[in-house]
Every structure is written in structure tokens, then in C-alpha cells.
C-alpha positions as CSV (number, residue, x, y, z in Angstrom):
1,M,98.9,105.3,133.5
2,S,99.5,101.7,134.7
3,L,98.8,98.8,132.9
4,D,98.4,94.8,132.8
5,I,98.6,92.8,130.0
6,V,96.9,89.7,129.5
7,V,97.9,87.1,126.7
8,L,95.0,84.4,125.9
9,A,97.5,81.3,125.1
10,A,95.2,78.4,126.1
11,G,94.1,77.2,122.6
12,Q,94.8,73.7,121.4
13,G,95.1,74.7,117.9
14,T,93.4,71.4,116.6
15,R,94.0,72.4,112.7
16,M,97.9,72.5,113.2
17,Y,97.6,68.5,113.7
18,S,100.6,68.8,115.9
19,A,101.7,67.9,119.5
20,L,103.1,71.0,119.8
21,P,100.8,73.9,121.4
22,K,99.6,76.2,119.0
23,V,101.2,79.4,120.3
24,L,104.6,77.6,120.3
25,H,104.9,77.0,116.4
26,P,107.4,79.5,115.2
27,V,107.5,82.5,112.9
28,A,111.4,83.2,112.1
29,H,112.3,80.8,114.5
30,K,110.6,82.2,117.3
31,S,107.3,81.1,118.8
32,M,104.5,83.1,118.3
33,L,103.8,83.5,121.8
34,G,107.6,84.9,121.7
35,H,106.7,87.4,119.4
36,V,103.6,88.7,121.1
37,I,105.3,88.7,124.5
38,D,108.2,90.9,122.8
39,A,105.9,93.6,122.0
40,A,104.0,93.5,125.2
41,R,107.4,94.0,126.9
42,S,108.0,97.0,124.7
43,L,105.2,98.5,126.3
44,R,106.6,98.4,129.9
45,P,103.5,97.1,131.8
46,D,103.5,96.6,135.3
47,S,102.8,92.9,134.5
48,I,102.3,90.4,132.1
49,Q,100.1,87.6,132.3
50,V,99.8,84.6,130.2
51,V,96.7,82.3,130.0
52,V,97.6,78.8,129.3
53,G,95.6,75.8,128.9
54,H,96.6,72.9,126.3
55,G,99.9,72.1,126.6
56,A,100.4,74.5,129.5
57,T,103.5,72.9,131.1
58,Q,105.3,73.1,127.3
59,V,104.1,77.0,127.1
60,E,105.5,77.7,130.4
61,Q,108.6,76.1,130.1
62,A,109.2,77.6,127.0
63,L,108.7,81.1,127.7
64,D,109.6,81.0,131.4
65,A,110.8,84.3,132.5
66,D,110.8,86.4,135.9
67,D,108.5,89.2,134.1
68,L,105.6,86.7,133.2
69,G,103.1,85.2,134.9
70,F,100.9,82.1,134.1
71,V,97.2,81.7,134.7
72,L,95.5,78.1,133.9
73,Q,92.4,78.0,132.1
74,E,91.6,74.4,132.9
75,Q,88.5,74.5,130.5
76,Q,88.5,76.5,127.5
77,L,85.1,78.3,127.5
78,G,85.7,81.3,125.5
79,T,87.6,84.4,125.5
80,G,85.8,85.8,128.3
81,H,86.1,83.2,130.4
82,A,89.8,83.2,129.6
83,V,90.2,86.8,130.7
84,A,88.3,86.1,134.1
85,Q,91.0,83.6,135.0
86,A,93.7,86.4,135.0
87,L,91.6,89.0,137.4
88,P,92.8,88.1,140.7
89,R,96.2,89.0,139.5
90,L,95.5,92.4,137.8
91,Q,95.7,95.9,139.9
92,S,96.5,98.2,137.3
93,D,94.3,101.0,135.8
94,T,94.1,99.7,132.5
95,V,94.1,96.0,131.0
96,L,95.5,95.4,127.4
97,V,94.2,92.0,126.0
98,L,96.5,90.2,123.5
99,Y,96.3,87.1,121.7
100,G,99.5,84.4,121.4
101,D,98.9,83.4,118.2
102,V,98.8,87.1,116.5
103,P,102.6,87.4,116.1
104,L,102.9,90.2,114.2
105,I,101.1,92.9,116.0
106,Q,103.1,96.3,116.3
107,V,104.1,98.0,119.3
108,E,103.4,101.6,117.6
109,T,99.8,100.2,116.9
110,L,99.0,99.2,120.5
111,Q,100.4,102.5,121.9
112,A,97.8,104.1,119.8
113,L,95.1,102.0,121.1
114,L,96.2,102.6,124.4
115,K,95.9,106.2,124.0
116,R,91.9,105.2,123.5
117,C,91.3,104.3,126.6
118,D,90.8,105.8,129.9
119,N,88.0,105.5,132.9
120,Q,85.3,106.5,130.6
121,R,86.7,105.1,127.0
122,L,87.3,101.3,126.1
123,G,89.8,101.5,123.5
124,L,89.0,98.6,120.4
125,L,91.3,97.6,117.5
126,T,89.5,96.9,114.5
127,V,90.4,96.0,110.7
128,L,89.0,96.8,107.5
129,L,89.0,93.5,105.4
130,D,87.7,92.7,101.6
131,D,86.7,89.2,103.3
132,P,86.1,89.4,106.9
133,S,84.8,85.6,107.0
134,G,85.5,84.2,110.5
135,Y,85.9,87.7,112.2
136,G,83.3,89.1,114.5
137,R,81.7,92.4,113.0
138,I,81.7,95.6,114.4
139,V,78.2,97.2,114.5
140,R,77.6,100.9,114.6
141,N,74.9,103.1,114.8
142,E,73.4,105.8,112.4
143,K,76.3,108.1,114.1
144,G,79.2,105.8,113.2
145,E,79.3,104.9,117.0
146,V,80.2,101.2,117.8
147,V,77.2,99.8,119.7
148,A,78.3,95.9,119.7
149,I,80.5,93.2,118.0
150,V,78.5,90.3,116.6
151,E,80.6,87.0,116.0
152,H,80.3,85.6,112.5
153,K,78.3,82.5,113.4
154,D,75.6,84.8,115.2
155,A,75.5,87.1,112.5
156,T,72.6,88.2,110.5
157,P,72.9,88.5,106.6
158,E,72.9,92.0,106.9
159,Q,75.6,92.1,109.4
160,L,77.8,89.7,107.3
161,S,78.1,92.4,105.1
162,I,80.0,94.6,107.3
163,C,83.8,94.7,106.5
164,E,85.1,96.2,109.6
165,G,86.5,93.2,111.5
166,N,87.0,93.0,115.2
167,T,90.4,91.7,115.9
168,G,89.9,90.6,119.7
169,I,92.5,92.9,120.9
170,L,91.4,95.8,123.3
171,A,92.3,98.2,125.8
172,A,89.8,98.7,129.0
173,P,89.7,100.3,132.6
174,R,90.2,97.3,135.0
175,Q,87.5,98.1,137.4
176,K,84.7,98.1,134.8
177,L,86.0,95.0,133.1
178,E,85.7,92.9,136.1
179,D,81.8,93.9,136.4
180,W,81.5,93.1,133.0
181,L,83.2,89.7,133.0
182,S,80.8,88.9,135.7
183,R,77.8,89.5,133.6
184,L,79.1,87.5,130.9
185,S,76.7,84.8,129.2
186,N,77.4,81.7,127.1
187,D,74.2,81.9,125.4
188,N,75.2,81.9,121.7
189,A,76.1,79.5,119.0
190,Q,79.3,78.3,120.6
191,G,78.0,78.0,124.1
192,E,81.1,80.2,125.2
193,Y,81.7,83.2,127.1
194,Y,82.9,85.9,124.6
195,L,84.9,88.7,125.5
196,T,83.4,90.7,122.7
197,D,80.1,90.9,125.0
198,I,81.7,93.1,126.9
199,I,81.5,95.8,124.1
200,A,77.7,96.1,124.5
201,M,78.1,96.3,128.3
202,A,80.3,99.2,127.9
203,V,77.9,101.1,125.5
204,A,75.1,100.3,128.0
205,D,77.0,101.8,130.7
206,G,77.7,104.9,128.7
207,L,81.4,104.4,127.8
208,Q,82.7,105.4,124.4
209,I,84.3,102.7,122.4
210,D,87.0,104.4,120.8
211,T,88.6,102.5,117.9
212,E,92.0,102.2,116.4
213,T,92.0,100.5,112.9
214,A,95.1,98.4,112.2
215,A,97.1,99.9,109.0
216,D,98.0,96.5,108.0
217,A,95.5,93.5,108.3
218,M,98.7,91.1,108.6
219,Q,99.4,92.8,111.7
220,V,96.0,91.0,113.5
221,Q,96.3,87.7,111.4
222,G,96.4,84.7,113.8
223,A,97.3,81.3,112.7
224,N,95.1,78.3,112.9
225,D,96.7,75.8,110.7
226,R,100.2,75.6,108.7
227,L,98.6,77.1,105.8
228,Q,98.3,80.3,107.6
229,L,101.7,80.3,109.8
230,A,103.5,80.1,106.2
231,E,101.7,83.3,105.3
232,L,102.6,85.1,108.6
233,E,106.3,83.8,108.1
234,R,106.4,85.0,104.3
235,Y,105.0,88.3,105.3
236,Y,107.3,88.9,108.4
237,Q,110.3,88.1,106.1
238,K,108.9,91.1,103.6
239,L,109.0,93.1,106.5
240,Q,112.6,92.4,107.6
241,V,114.2,92.5,104.1
242,E,112.3,95.8,103.3
243,Q,113.9,97.5,106.4
244,L,117.3,96.1,105.3
245,M,117.0,97.4,101.4
246,R,116.1,100.9,103.0
247,K,119.4,101.0,104.9
248,G,121.5,100.4,101.9
249,V,121.8,96.8,101.8
250,T,121.5,94.9,98.1
251,L,119.7,91.6,98.1
252,R,119.9,89.6,94.9
253,D,116.4,88.2,95.6
254,P,114.6,89.3,98.4
255,A,112.2,86.4,98.6
256,R,115.3,84.1,99.0
257,V,116.7,85.5,102.4
258,D,115.4,84.7,105.6
259,I,115.9,86.6,108.9
260,R,115.5,84.9,112.1
261,G,116.5,87.1,114.5
262,E,118.0,90.9,114.9
263,V,120.3,92.2,112.2
264,Q,122.2,95.4,112.2
265,A,123.5,96.2,108.7
266,G,125.7,98.8,107.3
267,R,125.7,100.7,103.9
268,D,126.7,98.9,100.7
269,V,126.2,95.5,101.9
270,L,125.7,92.8,99.2
271,I,123.7,89.6,100.1
272,D,123.1,86.8,97.6
273,V,120.3,84.1,97.5
274,N,119.3,81.8,100.1
275,V,121.1,83.2,103.0
276,V,119.7,82.8,106.6
277,L,120.4,85.3,109.2
278,E,119.8,84.0,112.8
279,G,120.0,85.2,116.1
280,T,122.0,88.5,116.0
281,V,123.9,89.5,113.4
282,V,126.0,92.6,113.1
283,I,127.4,93.4,109.1
284,E,129.1,96.2,108.6
285,D,129.7,98.7,105.7
286,G,130.8,96.8,102.4
287,V,130.4,93.5,103.5
288,Q,129.3,90.6,100.8
289,I,127.7,87.5,101.6
290,G,127.6,84.7,99.2
291,P,124.6,82.4,98.5
292,N,123.6,79.4,100.6
293,T,125.3,80.6,103.7
294,V,124.0,80.5,107.2
295,I,125.0,83.1,109.6
296,C,124.5,83.0,113.2
297,N,125.0,85.7,116.3
298,S,128.2,86.8,114.3
299,V,130.1,89.8,113.5
300,L,131.0,90.6,110.0
301,R,133.4,93.9,110.1
302,R,134.1,96.2,107.6
303,G,135.1,94.8,103.8
304,A,134.5,91.2,105.1
305,V,133.6,88.6,102.5
306,V,131.6,85.3,103.4
307,R,131.6,83.2,100.2
308,S,129.1,80.6,99.1
309,H,127.9,77.5,100.9
310,C,129.7,78.9,104.7
311,H,128.5,78.4,108.0
312,L,128.9,80.8,110.8
313,E,127.9,80.6,114.4
314,S,129.1,83.0,117.1
315,A,132.0,84.0,114.9
316,E,133.9,87.1,114.1
317,L,135.6,88.3,110.7
318,G,137.6,91.3,110.9
319,E,137.8,94.2,108.5
320,G,138.7,92.9,104.9
321,A,138.7,89.0,106.1
322,D,137.4,86.1,104.2
323,C,136.0,82.7,104.5
324,G,134.7,80.2,102.0
325,P,133.5,78.4,100.1
326,F,132.4,75.7,102.2
327,A,133.9,77.1,105.5
328,R,132.6,76.4,108.8
329,L,133.3,78.7,111.7
330,R,132.0,77.4,115.1
331,P,131.4,79.4,118.2
332,G,134.8,81.4,119.2
333,A,136.0,81.5,115.6
334,V,137.6,85.1,114.9
335,L,139.4,86.4,111.9
336,D,141.4,89.1,112.2
337,E,141.9,91.9,109.2
338,R,142.5,90.2,105.9
339,A,142.8,86.5,107.6
340,H,141.5,84.0,105.3
341,V,140.1,80.3,105.5
342,G,139.1,78.6,102.5
343,N,137.1,75.9,101.3
344,F,136.2,72.9,104.0
345,V,138.3,74.7,106.8
346,E,136.6,74.4,110.2
347,L,137.5,76.6,112.9
348,K,136.3,76.3,116.8
349,N,137.3,78.6,119.5
350,T,140.5,79.5,117.4
351,R,141.9,83.1,116.6
352,M,143.6,83.7,113.2
353,G,145.9,86.8,113.6
354,A,145.9,89.3,110.6
355,G,146.5,87.9,107.3
356,A,146.8,84.6,108.5
357,K,145.6,81.9,106.1
358,A,144.1,78.5,105.8
359,G,143.4,77.8,102.3
360,H,141.6,74.5,102.4
361,L,140.8,71.0,104.3
362,A,141.8,72.0,107.6
363,Y,140.5,71.7,111.1
364,L,141.7,74.3,113.7
365,G,140.2,73.7,117.3
366,D,141.3,75.6,120.3
367,S,144.1,77.5,119.0
368,E,145.6,81.0,118.7
369,I,147.4,81.4,115.2
370,G,149.7,84.5,114.9
371,A,149.9,87.0,111.9
372,L,150.5,85.9,108.6
373,T,151.0,82.3,109.4
374,N,150.2,79.8,106.7
375,I,148.4,76.6,107.3
376,G,148.6,73.9,104.6
377,A,145.9,71.8,103.5
378,G,145.0,68.7,105.6
379,T,146.3,70.5,108.6
380,I,144.5,69.3,112.0
381,T,144.9,70.5,115.7
382,C,144.6,67.8,117.7
383,N,143.2,69.3,120.7
384,Y,140.8,66.4,122.5
385,D,142.5,63.8,124.6
386,G,139.4,62.0,125.1
387,A,138.5,63.9,128.3
388,N,139.8,67.4,128.1
389,K,140.7,70.2,125.6
390,H,143.8,71.7,124.8
391,R,145.5,74.7,123.3
392,T,147.8,75.2,120.1
393,I,149.6,78.5,120.2
394,M,151.4,79.1,117.0
395,G,153.5,82.5,116.3
396,E,153.7,84.9,113.8
397,N,154.6,83.9,110.0
398,V,154.6,80.2,111.0
399,F,154.5,78.0,108.0
400,I,152.6,74.7,108.9
401,G,153.1,72.1,105.9
402,S,150.2,70.0,104.5
403,N,148.6,66.9,106.3
404,S,150.6,68.2,109.7
405,S,148.9,66.8,113.0
406,I,149.3,69.3,115.6
407,V,149.3,67.7,118.8
408,A,148.3,70.1,121.7
409,P,149.2,71.5,124.1
410,V,151.8,72.7,122.4
411,T,153.7,75.9,120.9
412,L,155.0,77.0,117.6
413,G,157.6,80.1,117.8
414,D,157.6,82.9,115.2
415,G,158.6,81.6,112.1
416,A,158.7,77.8,112.8
417,V,158.1,75.7,109.9
418,T,156.8,72.0,110.0
419,G,157.5,69.3,107.4
420,A,154.8,67.9,105.2
421,G,153.2,64.8,106.7
422,S,154.6,65.7,110.3
423,T,153.1,64.8,113.7
424,I,154.0,67.4,116.0
425,T,154.0,66.4,119.8
426,A,156.6,69.0,121.2
427,D,157.2,72.6,121.3
428,V,158.8,73.7,118.2
429,P,161.4,76.7,118.6
430,A,161.0,80.1,116.8
431,G,162.4,79.7,113.4
432,A,163.1,76.0,113.5
433,L,162.1,73.3,111.0
434,A,160.2,70.4,112.9
435,V,159.9,67.1,110.9
436,G,157.9,64.3,112.6
437,R,157.2,61.5,110.6
438,G,158.5,57.9,109.7
439,K,161.6,57.4,107.4
440,Q,160.6,56.5,103.9
441,R,161.8,53.5,102.9
442,N,161.7,52.0,99.0
443,I,161.6,48.3,98.2
444,E,162.9,47.3,94.8
445,G,161.2,44.7,93.2
446,W,158.1,44.5,95.0
447,Q,155.1,42.7,93.4
448,R,151.9,44.3,93.8
449,P,148.9,41.8,95.0
450,K,146.5,40.1,92.2
451,K,143.2,39.3,92.0
452,L,142.5,35.6,92.7
């Protein structure tokens, strides 16, 4: 079965009170529309057409990709009108309609829905709700067959008592959909062309309306204001942390861990409170992550430890390596096995060899630091000359005295030592002691200044 997907994303979202188009508001650091498009891509359709309107340029720039088409709905005249704008681009047997502000829809649900659609059946996704206020109601006959959908504002008191709501998500045979859309009317309370009106047309044409019911109402929950957006965020996070715990991860408090990307986790991992995981994060067996830490696009190898208040971005910790508390590892930072960086140490584009240490108060940028090398407190690599970056190379078992400034480009051989307070501007041979500081002079009988 060939498939085209139409994603409706033209709404303004006035209740968001925002200059940002509604569908671009994020859930877990990804736009709602981005989540929907990810689900759509998982179905491997022949095309994905995104119907845009309010803030169309912003939406297109934010989601631009080779596999997406964008269709402009200049006037927002209803969901039926929106789908009609995409018709000229649809060539497949089946059309699936999704919504850009319904970010938690699951691929498995859509796959089940598509199985209910063929040339003689229209697949309709419904949801059972304790309070279906605002939802269109699924009207069935005495045989339980769907005969129509009535929008909330057009429903009679009897119809308002129906608890089965319309999600708006449906799969229809394309050729019949074209005919139904051409016959839509806007004779209703909203003066809009409702996509839901095609249900009655399908019934009149002898098609079966085959329904799939969403297993979870939050799958089909949209966001019309910030409160609903926050509900989606919390529910999404709940799903993410539950998956981690099922894989053998211990969370000190599941309500205080946020996942804003894709996390691969091993067994016996411990994550403390107020931890944020962004992008693609790989956490191997036995890793421990302390509280109030942000880890973005990084890899933590077996047994690594990240202590509290650390920030890791595009970094890698080797087996048994540890960092923190209060450490910052910027892009390109790598700690080999058993390497250690302590409090208020910052690394950027720097590799620390096995067992190397920088205990505290250091900046190491654009450096290669050998195994078992020790970096004293207050050390910095002066890697930027105002125009270009330069590298510092340290061999194995180097000892850098406290408050040293290592001016790149420079190489320190194996076993080299720098005296505390030195400024090193030239290469240091293996095993040599380098002292680069002004000679101390003591002035006897000096009087300290006094306040006037």
C-alpha cells in the first residue's frame, strides 16, 4: 500500500499568547511538529506534506528537510479546507491525516490504524474520555457502526453525552477523499469546512468506518495553551523515565529527571535528582550521575562517575573515569579510563590519557594530555592568540605545578615538570624541570600604605 501523509500545522494558537507558531512550541526540546514528523517518517510514506499557514516561513525554516513538502493554507477555513490544499501533491493509494500539535502519537497506533483502511474502508482513530468536552462525538447506529461525527459546538444534548471522541486522525483512500473534500460545506456553527464531515459522506457511499481506539488518551492530546503544553511535557517525561527504569536504571526521583533526546542506558545505572539528558546520550553499565547535572550528546563508558553540578556537552568519559563536582566538559573533551577532573575544571577539545588528573581550578583547551599526568590547581593552557587556536601536547607522567600558564603551541615530554607559577612558552624536554617566573626579591623595612 502506497501512503501519503498530510500534517495539519497552519493554526495560530492564539491561546499560547506567543509570537512563535503553535506547532513550534517544544516538548522535550523538540517542537510538537517535529515529534509528529518523526512518527510520520517511521511509517516510511511516499511523501509527507505539511500544511502551513500562520507563521509559515518560521515553520518551514525550522523543519526544512528534503523529505518534507510544505503547502500554504492562506486562509484558515477549517481542517477539510486544509487537507484540500495538499490534494494536488498526493499520488498514493492511502492518505493519513495527522496534526502538528499532537506530539505524543505513537507509531504503533498509526500502524494499527492504517491496517483498517483500504478502498472500501476508512480508518478512524477515536478515544474514550471521561470528559470529552471540546471533542467531536462519534455517532454510531444501533449496530454500533459509525455513521457520523458531530462537532462539540454542533452537538445535541444527547450527543454530548457520548464519551467516544474524535481525534481527527484518519486514514482514507485517496481517490474517494478527493471526491468527499470537493463536496464539503461550511454550513455549521463555526462556518468552517470540517474534515469530519467526510465520515457521513463515506457512510452514504457504502464505505465501512473502521475505528481504532487510542490505548492512551494522552497520545492524542493536543496543546492549545501553555497548561496543556506542560501536561504533554510531564507525560512525555513520565514515559521516558519508565523506559529507563525497565532497562535497569535507578532514578532517585523519576519526577526530577528530564530526557530531551534519545538515551541508551545499560544496567545498574544510578541517576540522581535534577538531571537533564539532551540529544543522544549513551550510558553504559554501572555509571553514576550526580544531582543537578546536564549531559548533552555524550558517552559515559562502563563505571564512569559524573558528580553533582556538572555540564557535559559532546564529551566522552572512559571506563572508570570521573568528573566533578562542578566540572564542565565542552565539545571534544575525552577522559580515558580512570582519568579524573575535579571541581571547577573546564575542558574543551582536550583528551586526558588513562589515569591523568586535573583536580581543581583549571582550564585545558586544545590539548593532548598523556597518561598519569597531573595538572596542578590554577593551570591554564593559553590556546588562543586572538586569531587562531593552538595545541598543547603533554607526554605521560608530566607534572604541572599550580598556577602554571602553558602558552601553546608547546610540547612537554614524558616526565617533564613545571614549577608552580610558571609561564611556559617553549618546549620542555622529557624529564626536565621548567621554571618560567620572575625572580623573587624581598624588601626589608617596607611600610604598607595607610588610609588617609
